N, C-alpha and C positions, 0 to 999 in steps of 0.2 A: 482630356484637355479642357473639357467644359468646366471642371471644378476650379481651374485656375482663372476663369473669367471673373472680373470684378464688375459689379453692376454700375459703379460710378464711371468706369472707363469703357464699357462695352454695351452694345445693344444686340440682343438676340432676336432676329426676325424670322418667324416661322412662315414659310411660303406654301405650306401644304394646303389642301382643300379643307373646307369647313367640316366635311364628313370625317376626314382623317384626324383633324384636330379634336373633333368631338370624342374620339376613341382614346385620346391621351395626348398630353403635350408636356413640354419641358417647363417646369416652374419658372416664371418670370419672362417667358418668351412672348413676343408681340406678334399676334396673327396679322399677316399682311399679304395680299395677293401680289404676284409678280408685277402685274401692270401698275399696281399702286406704288411699288418701289420706283418704277420708271417715272411716275408722276411726281413723287417726292423728290426724285433726282433733278427733274427739270425745274421744279419750284424751289430747289435748294432748301428743302425741309429736313434733310438728314443732318444730324449733328456732326460737324467735321472734327470735333474734339474726341469723339468716341469711335471705337472700332465697331464696324458693322459685321456681325457674325450671321451668316445666312444659313438657315436650316431647311432642308427638304426631307423627303422620306428616306433616301439612301445616299445622300451626298453627291448626287450627279447634276441635277438641274441647278442646284445652288452654286456650283462652280462657275458657270457662265455668268450668273448675276453678280457674283463677287468680283469677277474679272472686269465686268463693265464698270462697277463702282470704283475699282482701283484705277481704271483708265481716266475716270473723271476726277481723280485726285483724292479719293476717300481711302481711309485705312479699312480694308474689308478682307474677309476670308470666308471660305466655305467650311461648315462644320463637317469634318471628315466622318463619313459613314452615315450622316444624317440622324434623324430621330431614331431609326432602328438600332443604330450602333449605340446611341445613348441609352436606350431602353435595355439593351443587352448588358451594358456595363452596370446599370442599376440592379438588374436581376442577379448578375454575378456577385455583386457586393452583398446582396441579401443572402444569397446562398452561402458565401464565405462567412457571413456573420452567424448564420444558423449552424454551420459546421464548427465554428469557433466556440459557440455556446455549448454544443454537444461535447466537444473535446474538454472544455473547462469543467462541465458537469461530470464527465467521466473521471477526470483527475480528482475532483472533489469527493466523489463517491468512493474511489479507490483508497483515499487517505483514511476513510472511516471503516473500510472493509478489507480489501486486499493488502494494503500496507499499514493497517492499523497497528499491528504489533511492533513493526520496525520503525515507523515514522510517527504516526499520530499519537500513540500512547506515550512515546518517549518525549515528544514535544510538550504534551500536556503535563507530563510528570515534572519536567523542568519548570513549567509555568506554576504548578501548584506547590512544588517543594520549596522554591525560592520566592514565591509570591511575586512573580515578575510582572503580572498584570493585575491592576487594582481598579475598583470603580472610579470612573471619572478620568482615567488616564487618556492622554492623547499620544500615541506612539508613532514615531517616525520609523517605518520599516525600510531599511536601507537595502537597495537592490543594486548589486554590482554587475549583474548580467550572467554571473556564474550559476551553476546548478544549486549551490547551497542557499543563496539568498532568494532565488526565484521560488524554490520550494518553500522556504520559510514564509514568503509573502502569501503563498497559497494557503499555508497552514493558518496564518493570521486571519485570512478571509473566513475560513471555516470556524475558527474560534469566535469571531465576531458574530457569526450566524447562530452558533449553538451555545454561547456562553450565557450564564445566568445573570450577569450584571452588564451594564452598559460601559463601553469605552470606545475611543475613536482610533482610527489608524490613518496614516498618511504614507503613501508609497513613494519614496524618493529615490531617484536615480541620479547619481553624480557622474557626469561625463568628464573624466580627468584628461581627455585627449584621445578618445577611442578612434580607431579607423572608421571610415564610413560603413564598412562591412559589419564591424562589431556593433556599432550604434544601431544599425538596421536589425540585427539579430535581437537586441534587447527590446526594441520597439515592437517587432513582430511577435515575440514571445509574450509580451505583456498583452498585446491585442488578442492573441489566441487563448490566453489564460484568463481573459477578462479582468486583468489587474490594472486599475486606473493609475498610471504612473505620472509623476511630475519630474521632468528632467531639468537639471541645471548644469551649466557648463563651467569648467575651470581649465586652466593651463598647467595643471600640476605635473603631468608627464614631461612637458617640455622644460619646466623649471628644474625638476628633479634630475632629469637626464643630462642636464648641463652642469651638474655638480659632481666633481671628481670624488669627493669624500663622502662615502656612505649614502648614495642616492636612494637606496631602499628605505632607510630610516627616515629620510626627509620626505619621501613620497608618502609613506604610511602616516607620518605626523600631519602632513598637510591635508591628506584625505580625511582623517579623523576630525581635524579642525573645521574643514569645509562642511562636512556632514552635520556636525554639532551646530554650526552657525545657521545652516539651512533648516534644521529642526527647530531652532529657536524662532526663526523667522516665521515658521508655520505654527507657532504656539504649542509645540510639543514639549512634554516633560520627560519623555524617555526616547532613547534611540535603540532600536533592535538590530543586532548584528548577527550574521549567519554562521558564526564559528561552530563547528561540529565537534564530535568526540575526538576525532583524530587530531584536530587542531589543538585541543587541550593537551594531549600527550606530547605532541611535537614542540609546543611552546615550553612545556616543563623541561624537556630535554635540552632545548636551546638555551634556556636560562641557566640550567645546571652546568652545561659544558662551556658556554661562552662567557657567562657572567659570574660563575662560581657562587650562585645563590639558589635557594629553593623558592621558586616563584612560578606563578601561572596566572593568566587573566582569570577573573572570577565570573560567576553566573550573573552577578549584578554589581555594578561599580558606580559610586556616586562621584560626580565631577563638581568639585567646589566652585571652579571658575564660572561655570555656566549654570549651576544649580540644576543639573540634569543627571539622569541615570542612564547608564548603558546596560542593556540586558542581552543575554545570549541564550535563547530558548532552545537551541539545537544541540546543546552540549552532550545530551545522551544519545544522539543519533549518529550512527556510523556513516562515514563517507561512502562506503561501498553500497549502502542501502539507498542513499540519496542518488547515487549513480544509477542504481537499478530502476528507480522511478523514472528518471530522465530518459533512460534507454527504452523502457517499456512503452512510453508514450511518444518516443521519437521527438523529443524537445531539444532543438539545437541550442547550445550555450556558448558564451564567449570564453574562449580558451586563451590563457596566458596573454592578456593584453599589455603586460608590462614591457616597456621599450628596452629595458636592460636585458642583456644576453647572459647566458651562462647557467650553470647548474647551481641552484640556490641552496643555502644551508638548510632551509626548511624541507626541501625535497630530499636532501641527504638524510635528515632525521626521519622523514617518512619511510624511506627505504631501509634505514637502520632498524627501526622498530619492527617493520615487517619481517626483516631477516631474523632478528632475535627471536621473535615469536614463532616463526616457522621452523627454525633450525635448532633452537636451544630451550626456549621457555614458553611452551604452550600456555595460553591463557594470560600472557603478559599484560595485554591491554586492560583487561578487567581488573587485575590486581593493582596495576599502576594507577588507574582511575580511582579505585577505592582508596588507595594510599593518599592521593591528593585530597579526596573528600575528608578522610579521617584526620588528616594532619591539620585541617582547618586553616590552611594558608590563604592569604589574600582574598578574604571574603567568602571562603567556602564553609565558614563556621555555621551557616544556617542549615547545613545538611542534616537531615534527621534519618536515622537508620530505620 
């Protein structure tokens, strides 16, 4: 509760003894003896515009003094638990911070060791093959709260540390209308992973959900636009999206069956309107491997925040590809991905064998 106190509207009065205060005190607290408070009260020296917060050792003696002040018409309260409770909270925060640092370091090390082959090597392969990151770039790394973008953000942190040339990253989180629970998951994960996020809010979910015709298309378009605008506002020249290998194949199938064309998003796309590039450094990484990292470190993620109900076409394609590979065509994913690369469709032409 102490963190919520504002100096301009509150005064924290520490009534402990000089010896107790010499061993530690709350920053900004005013040392004052109980009898001095009574004297100030009689002489009307206390500021009636401010809340008087009384602090003793354990929050017992301060209760009586706060009640006396309230009887005299002052806005006053006792600091619950006193200095001891405050000190315990500070110690807990420090312990949590240390634990978070250890967890973040563990994930960072595992990307280069335990998950090097499945995650890190494939991430850097996409970076190098398609030259997704160049000297002087400022990249907006977009985090949705899901497993893909959160892991991508951690990979970018590692790339920044170990890369041979300098570039900047800005970790952006767009809140399209998440529930308080989902919003908290994103904030907590970023804190645990030591990812310095910037959150900006929109009403995209509510707008798209009130549209009868193709709300998913509208939602996706609005989200891309909002992310691009925020990236521009932060002086970024590139936007990094967390699409993985499975997304590539599913998008190819969706375009083929629903639009009748050979199409798929590319590793890098230039946006004329905003003079910006979209990059997708996770295109070689399998979704199951991303899921493995998240499960290994017990990282909670935001699941299906979309307000629209129902079995999506993308989920259908995901299940279809899985079934085809398992029951009829072993190795289908690798062959299909290679076919997309070799056909040089939609910006895949930079691929080098």
